[in-house]
OpenMM code with the backbone's topology and positions (N, CA, C; nanometers):
from openmm import Vec3, app, unit

residues = "UNK UNK UNK UNK UNK UNK UNK UNK UNK UNK UNK UNK UNK UNK UNK UNK UNK UNK UNK UNK UNK UNK UNK UNK UNK UNK UNK UNK UNK UNK UNK UNK UNK UNK UNK UNK UNK UNK UNK UNK UNK UNK UNK UNK UNK UNK UNK UNK UNK UNK UNK".split()
positions = [
    Vec3(5.3155, 12.8125, 9.8040),
    Vec3(5.3296, 12.6640, 9.9507),
    Vec3(5.2619, 12.5352, 9.8265),
    Vec3(5.2708, 12.4506, 9.8521),
    Vec3(5.1928, 12.3438, 9.7823),
    Vec3(5.0823, 12.3208, 9.8624),
    Vec3(5.0063, 12.2346, 9.7313),
    Vec3(4.8879, 12.2004, 9.7687),
    Vec3(4.9034, 12.1279, 9.9016),
    Vec3(4.9804, 12.0076, 9.8634),
    Vec3(4.9651, 11.8966, 9.9964),
    Vec3(4.9867, 11.9879, 10.1351),
    Vec3(5.0869, 12.1107, 10.1296),
    Vec3(5.1107, 12.1778, 10.2442),
    Vec3(4.9605, 12.2312, 10.2872),
    Vec3(4.9065, 12.2855, 10.2136),
    Vec3(4.7621, 12.3591, 10.2608),
    Vec3(4.6775, 12.2629, 10.3136),
    Vec3(4.6234, 12.1274, 10.2393),
    Vec3(4.5562, 12.0466, 10.3264),
    Vec3(4.6047, 11.9765, 10.4179),
    Vec3(4.7146, 11.9573, 10.4651),
    Vec3(4.7493, 11.9317, 10.5799),
    Vec3(4.7450, 12.0498, 10.6661),
    Vec3(4.7429, 12.1385, 10.6564),
    Vec3(4.7176, 12.2624, 10.7468),
    Vec3(4.5669, 12.2662, 10.7781),
    Vec3(4.4622, 12.2678, 10.6652),
    Vec3(4.3467, 12.1909, 10.7110),
    Vec3(4.2809, 12.1385, 10.7412),
    Vec3(4.3913, 12.0000, 10.7581),
    Vec3(4.3316, 11.8775, 10.8065),
    Vec3(4.3865, 11.9050, 10.9904),
    Vec3(4.4926, 11.9960, 10.9986),
    Vec3(4.5059, 11.9848, 11.1159),
    Vec3(4.4335, 12.1317, 11.2211),
    Vec3(4.3722, 12.2062, 11.1068),
    Vec3(4.3229, 12.3180, 11.1824),
    Vec3(4.1647, 12.2522, 11.2013),
    Vec3(4.1171, 12.1532, 11.1224),
    Vec3(3.9781, 12.1270, 11.1527),
    Vec3(4.0028, 12.0048, 11.2890),
    Vec3(4.1518, 11.9353, 11.2814),
    Vec3(4.1303, 11.8494, 11.4472),
    Vec3(4.1130, 11.9757, 11.5840),
    Vec3(4.1981, 12.0440, 11.5219),
    Vec3(4.2393, 12.1908, 11.6720),
    Vec3(4.1038, 12.2254, 11.7408),
    Vec3(4.0345, 12.2738, 11.6099),
    Vec3(3.9333, 12.3999, 11.6289),
    Vec3(3.8028, 12.3209, 11.6905),
    Vec3(3.8002, 12.2552, 11.7352),
    Vec3(3.6740, 12.1797, 11.7961),
    Vec3(3.5227, 12.2618, 11.8381),
    Vec3(3.5441, 12.3188, 11.9547),
    Vec3(3.4985, 12.3987, 11.9817),
    Vec3(3.4990, 12.5189, 12.0118),
    Vec3(3.5948, 12.6163, 11.9217),
    Vec3(3.6414, 12.7180, 11.9426),
    Vec3(3.5666, 12.8193, 11.8677),
    Vec3(3.5613, 12.9584, 11.9487),
    Vec3(3.4516, 13.0326, 11.8493),
    Vec3(3.5436, 13.1000, 11.7598),
    Vec3(3.4735, 13.1839, 11.6417),
    Vec3(3.5241, 13.2248, 11.5130),
    Vec3(3.6886, 13.3023, 11.5159),
    Vec3(3.7077, 13.4078, 11.6330),
    Vec3(3.8062, 13.4766, 11.6222),
    Vec3(3.9574, 13.3647, 11.6647),
    Vec3(3.9058, 13.2355, 11.7316),
    Vec3(4.0167, 13.1553, 11.7857),
    Vec3(4.0539, 13.0623, 11.6677),
    Vec3(3.9712, 13.0286, 11.6239),
    Vec3(3.9539, 12.9362, 11.5022),
    Vec3(4.0581, 13.0358, 11.4212),
    Vec3(4.0322, 13.1447, 11.3629),
    Vec3(4.0925, 13.2096, 11.2674),
    Vec3(4.2556, 13.2450, 11.3344),
    Vec3(4.2802, 13.2552, 11.4519),
    Vec3(4.4278, 13.2656, 11.5346),
    Vec3(4.4693, 13.1342, 11.4577),
    Vec3(4.4189, 13.0507, 11.5247),
    Vec3(4.4925, 12.8960, 11.5004),
    Vec3(4.4852, 12.8766, 11.3520),
    Vec3(4.4019, 12.9114, 11.2784),
    Vec3(4.4304, 12.8865, 11.1223),
    Vec3(4.5630, 12.9823, 11.0659),
    Vec3(4.5677, 13.0783, 11.1143),
    Vec3(4.6846, 13.1700, 11.0662),
    Vec3(4.8302, 13.1306, 11.1300),
    Vec3(4.7987, 13.0652, 11.2655),
    Vec3(4.9539, 13.0329, 11.3497),
    Vec3(4.9788, 12.9006, 11.2514),
    Vec3(4.8959, 12.8176, 11.2241),
    Vec3(4.9061, 12.7412, 11.1492),
    Vec3(4.9762, 12.7360, 11.0106),
    Vec3(4.9334, 12.8177, 10.9487),
    Vec3(4.9766, 12.8748, 10.7823),
    Vec3(5.1184, 12.9704, 10.8211),
    Vec3(5.1075, 13.0267, 10.9203),
    Vec3(5.2541, 13.0933, 10.9381),
    Vec3(5.3738, 12.9791, 10.9709),
    Vec3(5.2986, 12.8769, 11.0381),
    Vec3(5.4339, 12.7878, 11.0597),
    Vec3(5.4571, 12.6883, 10.9455),
    Vec3(5.3679, 12.6734, 10.8813),
    Vec3(5.4045, 12.6003, 10.7594),
    Vec3(5.4687, 12.6893, 10.6373),
    Vec3(5.4583, 12.7926, 10.5967),
    Vec3(5.5233, 12.8924, 10.5175),
    Vec3(5.6542, 12.9111, 10.5799),
    Vec3(5.6645, 12.9147, 10.7054),
    Vec3(5.8177, 12.9454, 10.7630),
    Vec3(5.9245, 12.8527, 10.7460),
    Vec3(5.8441, 12.7486, 10.7495),
    Vec3(5.9504, 12.5899, 10.7014),
    Vec3(5.9987, 12.6049, 10.5744),
    Vec3(5.9248, 12.6215, 10.4792),
    Vec3(5.9334, 12.6485, 10.3331),
    Vec3(5.9933, 12.7508, 10.2807),
    Vec3(6.0252, 12.8528, 10.3705),
    Vec3(6.1100, 12.9983, 10.3829),
    Vec3(6.0563, 13.0964, 10.3080),
    Vec3(5.8885, 13.1057, 10.3431),
    Vec3(5.7975, 13.1876, 10.2927),
    Vec3(5.7712, 13.2761, 10.3731),
    Vec3(5.7312, 13.3990, 10.3601),
    Vec3(5.6926, 13.4966, 10.4199),
    Vec3(5.5333, 13.5194, 10.3718),
    Vec3(5.4227, 13.5045, 10.4833),
    Vec3(5.3011, 13.5371, 10.4652),
    Vec3(5.2535, 13.7114, 10.4644),
    Vec3(5.2380, 13.7724, 10.4027),
    Vec3(5.1719, 13.9148, 10.4349),
    Vec3(5.0382, 13.9379, 10.3939),
    Vec3(4.9547, 14.0302, 10.4685),
    Vec3(4.8113, 14.0359, 10.3945),
    Vec3(4.8313, 14.1847, 10.3223),
    Vec3(4.7734, 14.1830, 10.2374),
    Vec3(4.7793, 14.2797, 10.1254),
    Vec3(4.6279, 14.3661, 10.0934),
    Vec3(4.6132, 14.4344, 10.1690),
    Vec3(4.4741, 14.4971, 10.1768),
    Vec3(4.4597, 14.6302, 10.0475),
    Vec3(4.3757, 14.6566, 9.9862),
    Vec3(4.3555, 14.7945, 9.8857),
    Vec3(4.3401, 14.7596, 9.7571),
    Vec3(4.3045, 14.7930, 9.6590),
    Vec3(4.2430, 14.7862, 9.5443),
    Vec3(4.3889, 14.6945, 9.4692),
    Vec3(4.3280, 14.6439, 9.3520),
    Vec3(4.4270, 14.5621, 9.2716),
    Vec3(4.4601, 14.6546, 9.1741),
] * unit.nanometer
topology = app.Topology()
chain = topology.addChain("A")
for resn in residues:
    res = topology.addResidue(resn, chain)
    for name in ("N", "CA", "C"):
        topology.addAtom(name, app.Element.getBySymbol(name[0]), res)
């Protein structure tokens, strides 16, 4: 993803997540990031474990 896309997602998250608790904020940020990535044809996936 482009830096500009990430900056836009952060701005949107700041505007949306005013009085939300931590879990609601993380869900909103996840949704915004996934929406932005899908528009670019990118699939985001959490990778756990050691590198």
